N, C-alpha and C positions, 0 to 999 in steps of 0.2 A: 325180257331184252325189248321189248316194246319200250317200257318203263326208262330201260337206260339211254335209249334213243332220244326220247322227248327230253330228257335232262340233258343231254350232251349238244341237242340244238338248242335249249335255250341258252346255255353258257355262250355259242357262239354268239345267239344274238346280244347278249350282252355285251361282246368284244363290239359289234356293230354299234349299239347304241354309243358307247365309250368314244368309240372313233369319230362320229358325225358330230357329239358334242364338244370333243376338243378341236375340230375344226384339221383333223391329221389330214396327211397327204390323200390326193385323190387319187381316180386313173382306176381303170380296170374294168370301165362301165361301157356298155356299147356295146356294137359290132354283132356280126352272126357268126363267128368263126367260134368254135368249140374246144378246138385244139391249136396247140402250138409247139412247136422244136426248136430247143436250143441244141447248138452243138458247137463244142471250142476242139480244133484240132492242132497238134504239132506234129511235125515231121519226125520221125523215127525212122529205124531201120529194122529189118526182121517182119514179120508178119505183123500184120497190125490188126486186133481185133476191137469190136464196138462194144461195149457194154452198158446194156439202155437201163438209164433211172426211170421209172414210172413214178410221175408226180401227179395226184390227183390233188387239186387244188380247187380254189375259187379265183375266176379271173373275173368275171360278171357279175357274179352274185352277190348277195346283201353282207357277207364277210369280206371282200375282192382289197377292200382296203387294209384289212389287218393281215392278207394274206400276201400283200402285195411285196413287203419287207422281206417277208420271211422267203420268198421267190428269188429276189435280188442276191439275199444272202446265199443261198444253194446255188444260183449260178455263179458266183463269186467263187466257192468253194471247189466246185466244180472245174471252173476255168483255170484255178490254183493247179490241181491236180493233175490236169493234162498239158497245160506249163511247164512245170519241174515235172512229169514224166515221171511222176510219183509208183505208177503201175505199168512197170515195161512194157512196150507193144502192147498196148491199150488205151483206147481212146473211151472215156465217160460221156456217155450223152443222154440230157435229158429231155423226154417226153411227158407232155404234160396234158393233161386232160380238165377242163374245166366242167367240173362237177356243178358251179354256179349256187354251191351250197343248199343242195337238196339232195336228202338222204336217199331216194330214189334213185337218182343218178350214181351213187357210189357202185352199185356193182356192175351197171355199164361200164363205167367209166374204169374199172378195174378190169372186165373182161376186154375194151379197146387197149388199155395198155398194156395186156397179155401178149395181144396178136401184134403188136409194135415190136415182141421181143424183150419187154421188162423181164429183168432178173431178181427185182426186188420193188417197193411201192414205197414211196414217202408220202406223207402228206401231215399239214398244220391244221386239218377242218377237225374240229370237235367229233361229229357224229360218226366220221369213218372208220376208226378202228370198232366201233361199237355195230356197225352194220356188217363188216366184213372180218368180223373175229371168228365165228365158225368157217367161214369159208378157206382163208388164207390156212388155219389149221388143218382145213381136210386135203386142201391141195400143196402143201406147204410149200408157200409163198411168203417171205418177209415181209412185215409190214413196219415200217418204224414212223410211228408217231410222235409228233411234236406237241398234241396235245394230251396228254395220258390222262387215261383213266383207270383208277386200280381195277376194278372189276375186269376190265380187257387184259388184264396180264396174268389173270389168276383162273385156272392152273397155267403154268408157264407152258407159251406156246410156242406160235410166230409171229405175234403183235410184242414189239420190243417200242420203249419209251426211253430216248435217249437224253429228254428233255425232264425239267424237272416236275414235281409232283406236288401238288398244295400241300395235302396232308404232311409229306415230308418238311417241307420251309416251314409249317406253323410247329408242329411237334419240336424242331431243331431249334426253331426263333426260339419259343418259349422257356425251352432247358436252358438257354442261353442266358437269358433275361434272367433265370432262377440263380444263375452260377456267377453271372458279371455284371449286371447292371442295378438289382434290386437287393437291397440287404435286409432278406426279409428276419434273419436272427435277431437284427437290432429293431427292425421297423416293424415286422410282425408281417405279417400275408399281406402283398400287393392287391389291391384293388384292382379288378379289370372285367370287361364286358365288352359287347359288340355291336355296334348298329348296323342293318344289312340289308339288300334285296336279297327277297325268298327265290336266290338261283342257286344250280349245283353248287358251283365252284366255291362262290363266298359261304355256304349251306355247310361245305366239307371243312374249311378253316375254322368256323364257327365250332363245329362239331368237335373238332382235333385239340382244341384250345380247351373246349370245356371239359372233354377226356383227360386232359393233362391235369387243369386245378382242379378235377374230381378225386386223381390222383395225389394229389399233394396238396392238402388244405392247408398244412405250416406254409407253403409257397403264396400260393395265392388266395385269393376270394373273388368266386365268381359272385359280379354284383346283376348280371342278366341278359338275357339277350332281347335284341328288338327288332325285329324281322317289319319291311313293308313291300310292297308290291314292284316288281321291276319297271324302272322308270320313273319312280316316285322321286321329289325334289325337296320336299319339306319334310327336314329332320328336326325341327324346332323338339317335339315329345321326346322323340330319340335323344338328343342333343341334351336335354335337361335332364334325362334320366341316368345318364353317363357323365355328368358334371365332373363329380368328385371321383373319379376314377384315375387310376397312375398310371391305365395302358388301356388303350381302346381298338379294337379291330373296327374299321367300317369297310365296305366293300369297296371296290374302283368300278369307277371314277370317284375319287374322294372329296373333290373340289368343294364340293356343294355341303358336303357334311362338314367339312374343316372348318368353313367361313362361320356356318352356325352356332361349330362349338365353341368356334374361337370368342364368337361376338357375346355369348354369353357368360364367359370365363373359365371356362373347361378348361385345364391345366393336364390333361391326362398326355401321355407320350403315347403316338399312333403305332399300330403293327401292320407290316405289309408284306408281300409276295413278289411273286412274276408277273400278274396282273399288275398291279400298282408299279411295277417299274416302266415294263411295258407303254403305260399311257400317261410317262413322266413329261410329255411336252402339256400335257392340260395345267400343270401345276407353274411351267414356263410361261405358255400364256396368258394363264388367270393370275400371276405373279403372287403365286401363296408360300412363299418361300421361308418368309416369318411365321405362319401359321404352321407349316410343316417341319421346323425344323427340331431336329431330335428324333425324328418319326427313323424306326428300325424296320430293316429287311433283311430277309434270308435271300441268297442267291447263290446257285453252285458256278453261276460264272463270272471271271474277274471282271471287274469295271474296269474304264477305260485309263489306258496309260500305266495299268498296272506292270511288274516285270511277271511275266506269266507267258509262255509261247501261244496261245489260242489269244490272248488277247492281245499282244503285240502283232498278230498276225492279219486279225479280224481289221485290227484298225489301218494296218498298213494297207489291206485289199479295198476296205471302204476308201477311203481316199483315191487310191490308184485307181477304183474300176467307177465310182461315181461321184467325182470331185466336183460338180454341183451340186447335187444332192446330201452330200456327207453329213454336214451340220445339221441339216434338218433332219434326218435318217438318224442321227446322234441324239438330238432331243426328244424322238418318238421314244427314248428309252431305251427297252432292253430287246426290241423284237430284232434287232439285227443280231443281237447275242444267239439268235439260231444256228448263226454262224459254224458256233462251237460244234452243234448237236449235228448238224452235215458232216460236220469232221470227223468227228466220229463214225455215222454210217460211211464215208468214202474209204474211212481206214480201215473198215472191215472188211469192204470189197480189196482194197489193196492187199492185207492179211487173206484172202480166200484166195487171190489170183499168184500172190507168192505159193503159196501152198500145193496150187493145182497146176498152175500155168493159166494164162489169163485168157487162152484161149478154150477152156473147161472150165470153166467159172460157170456156176449154174446158181437156181434159188435155194439148192439145198448146201453149195457147196459155200453160198454165205451166209445160211444160216448155223452152218457149224463153225464157220468164222468167228460169227458172233456168239456163241456159247460159251465161248474162251478167250473173248475179247479183254483188254485192258490196256488203258492209258494213263502212264504216269507221269504227271507236271511237277518240277522242283522236287522229285522225290516222295509225290504223294500220288496213290492210286486214285484217279480223282472219276475216273471214270470205269466202268465194269460191266458185263454180263457175265454170268453163270447159265449151266445147266437148270436152275430153278428161279433165275432172278431175272427178271426183265427190266428192271427201273436201273438207267446206268450210273446215275450221281451219288458219287460214295461220301462228298462233302459240301459243308455248305461255307461259305461268307459271311459276316454280317458286316451290313452296308446302314450308313445314317446319313439324313437328310441333314445339308449343311449350308444355312442361310445365308455365311460369307462366301461362300465360294458358289452359291447356288447351283449345286449339284449332290451326288453321292459320294460319299468316301467311305472308307473303310472306320468301322466302330471296331474293330478288333483286326490285329494285323494276320493272325491264326484262323486255319482252317477245322471246322469242327464237324466229326461224323454225322452222317444222316440220320438222323433219330426216326424209329417208327413204332414206340411204343413209347408209352407215360415213364 
């Protein structure tokens, strides 16, 4: 358990380093208050019940910039459910605890939120599900985490991941490449390799790719894994070693490696996932669209402007509620896509209230609603939990970096089932 906590902390520090390098939107620093409350109400008839959502986040700690947009997305989602009265006779209320990205504050924060009536906990902090797994399982408190760690989801208990998992992203992406992007039957195995910081998220991605390649030597040849310490920005050795690859995975933030790799004549196509999408502002700021043109990503969320209920709602509310920051938030990549994940959580609360009545919603009723939850979009069951499955994303789309549009576009119009095995 201690090793898992350390791994989760390292992943969060990586997010912080990335945001500082990208000069992402600041805020969240300073001040003495450790907590805040957000409440959106609308007039209703009949008995009104308040359902409290405990948000264990980071407002003033080292990952506060990373959490700021997630908190905006949560607030917008809750406001939408309240304004549209999607849960009759109920008002959703967010109560926020600032854990300051300190795992030692996870338990006090959890207790503080419970004391204020939280019926469930949500978090985007990487260490929190690791720290609280045993407690929430023992006390039967649903915990929905947007930074999923596979080990916290097994055996299935009260920790749920409504967001993507790195292992699933990369397994789904490399299978798609073998079937749709590289003709290995004609060209032979594609050469693939990785250059990465030695941090948990990237290591999980690399391990997943290696596992697939080992199982399919007719499709891919693994050239090598080149690791360096977190925070290193000298990639000359790694870039040279991977120069002749057809596909290259490099950790986010990817800007320095991309620049060095292209400068020495590297032609490989880059691979990415959630962290790369979330940090796209660095590509805008550095003007590296030519260098990443053709880069491939697996994503469980539709991109901006697609004909998709959640994508359209997400964009509408972004501009409605954050008109002065909407463009900046979009250029920050996929962080506001957390709206989709929060929608799933709130819809689970709606389902629980529909079943037992808003005044009877308890943590256990939310758990019961979660393990039978399903969300169908355009005929596909995009998100679901079951009695044994605690990750919700059932399908991924494949996105491609387009230098002409300076944006991500669909590489394929289809959705592909989540791959968990090679």
